[in-house]
N, C-alpha and C positions, 0 to 999 in steps of 0.2 A: 774072219769078221770084217776085215778091211779089204776092199776091192777097188780096182781102178775105176775112175769115173766113166760111166757109159755115155750118158747124154743128159744135159740139164737145160732148163729154160733160162734165158737171160744172158748167159755167157758161154762161149764154147772155146776150148783149147784144142790144139791139133790132136793131142792124145785122146780127148773125148770124142772127136769126130771119127777117128779111126776105130775106137772101141764101139761106137754106135753101129758102124758098118758090120762089125763082127757079130754083134747082138742080133741085128736084123737078119743076117743070113742064117744064124743058128736057130732062130725062133719062128721061121716062116712055116707055121703049121696051121693052127686055127686060132683066131683071135681070142676065143674063149679059154685057150690053154695058156695064154701069156699073162703072167702076173708080175707087174712091175713093183719091186720092193720100194717102200718108203724109206728114203735115205737122206742124209745130209752130206755135204762135201767139205773137205778140209785140205788146206795147203799150209805147210809148215816151213818156218825160217829159223836159222841159227844166226843170231846177232850178238853173240857173246865173244868178245875179242880175246879172252884169255883161256878159252877152251879150244883145243885143236879140232875136236869134233864133238857133236851132240847128236843123240838119237831120241826119238819120241815114241811113247807107247800110249795107247788108249785102252783102258781096262785090261792091261797086261799084254795087249797085242801090239807088236812093234810096227810102226808105219813102214811100208815098203820103200825100197830105194837105197837102203844103207845109211850109215852115219852122214850127217851134214857138216861139212867144213864151215868155218867162219864165213859169213855173208852168203852161204849157199841156201837153197830152198828146194822143196820137193819137185819143182818144175811143172806140176799140174795139181789139180784137185783130186782127192781120193774119196771114194764113197765110205761113209761110216754109218752104222746104225744110229738112229736118234735115241734120245734119252739121256739120263745122267751117266757121265763117263768120268773115270779117273784119268787125268792127263799127267803123265810123268815125263820129264826130260832127264836124261842121264848120260854119264860119260861111258861110251861103249867099251873102253879099255878096262875100266875098273868096275863098271856097273853101279857106280855111286849115283844116287838120285840127286840132281841139282835142284829141282823144285817139283812140287806136285800140286794139282788143282783139280777140284771137281767142277764139272761144267755140264749143263744140260743142252744138248744139241737138238734142234728142231728139224723135222723132215722138210726137204725142199729149200733149205737155206744153205748159203755158202759161208765158210768161216776161214779166217787166217789165224794160225797159231804161231806166236813168236816166243823165243826165249831171249831175254835181255839181262844185263847186269855184268858184274865183274867182281873179282877178289872175294869169291865165296858167297856173294849175295846175288842170287839169281831169281828171276821171276818169269813164270809162264803167263803170257797175255793172249787172250782170245778176242778177236774182233769179228763182228758180223759184217760181211761184205754186202753192202746194200745195192746189189745189181738190179733188184726189182724197180728201183727208182731211176735207173738210167735208161735212156732211149737212143737207139741207133739212128733214128731219123733226124736227130738234132744236128747232125754233121759235126759234132764235137768229139774231142778226146776227153778222157776222165783220169784224174790223178788224185792220189791221197799220199799221206806220209806217216811214218812212225818215227818218233824220236827215241832212239835206242842208245843215246850217248849218256853214260853214267855221270852223275854229279855235274850235269850241264846247266843247272841254275836257271831253268825256264828261259831258254834262248828264244829269240825271235826267228820264225821261219817265214821266208818270203818266196812266192812263186809268181813270176811275172811273165806275161805274154804280150808281145808288141809294146813293151815299155810300161804296161799297166799291171799293177799287182792284183792278181786274182786271189792270192792268199797273203795275209800279213798278220800273223798271230803268234802269241806266246805259246810255247809247246813244252809242257812239263815232261820229265823223263817217263817214258813208257806210254805216252799218249799216242793214239792212233786217230787220225782225222777221217772225216767222211770223204767220199769221192766228190770232187767238184769238176764241173765242165770247163774245159779250156779250148781255145782255138788251136787246131792242129798246127804243128810246126815247132819252132824252137821255144823252149821255156828256160828262163833263168831262175835257178833254184839257189837259195842261200840260207845259211843258218849262222847266227852269231849271238853271243852273250856279251860282246864287247870286251872279252877277256880271253879265256883259255879255249873258247870254241869259236872258230871262224872257218867257214868253208863255203865255196860256191861252185856251181857247175852249170853248164848249158847242156840241155838234153833235147832230143827231138821226139815228138809224139805224133801218132797217126790217128786219123779219124776212126771212130767206132772202137778204138782200143782203150783198155783200162790198165792203169799203171800204178805200182806202189813205189814211192820214193823212200829209200832206206837211209836214214840219218844215223850214222853209226861210228864207232871208234872211241878212243880214249883221249880226253883232254891232256895237253902237254906231253903227248907221246912222241918220242923221236923215231920209233920204228914206223916207217911209212905204211906198212901193211896193217898196223893197228891204230894209226892216227885218225883223227876225225875226218870223215869222208862222206861223200854223197854218192849213193848207188841207186839204181832203179831196176825194176823188173816189169815185164809185161804180164799181167794176169790173164788176159784173153781178149776176145772180140765180143763186143756187146751186140746182142740181137734183140729185136722187139718181140 
């Protein structure tokens, strides 16, 4: 039921480009014989610091690629059939379900699936990735963030380019922002609640690329691998 993304309008990953080439060579018969299925696309992230690994299933079908370690993600979007689906995140060693959620996926839409939380309180979060509103011709890069820091008391998130804040907002736990356009180059990213949550990092973004900034970890954690930290991933290249 779940297959690797073949090709999509709006954003392309390396995996989707390669898969498109395979589809083209396999289907060069008659245009009347080719039926393109109506699908949605999903990328999944494990942002739970106290679970060694997490796996996801949609309507009982496990997402490909194996269990995801903390701060890992599927690396690309995967095709899923649209409609109402039961999303389950679970511990692959014990098969204990961490959280379940019913969600209706729409054809030709991109989605990100996150699991967040700690200490037995976990939550599956689905965001619609609004690539339809992004343009390659703008010459910009695009960034968004998710606050996956439990008990972070609505910290302030700032993203600055060239000394000017393009983002300066309170971010409740589990919130996912929309993509915003930024000038390619260095960005200064920070998160603070003027208490137990304080982190900053400089990242470099490229023109026409879309990125997700992962604000994750546990407040007051002495283990560096689980402490509050800022990570980011490249979702793909925006195309008009």
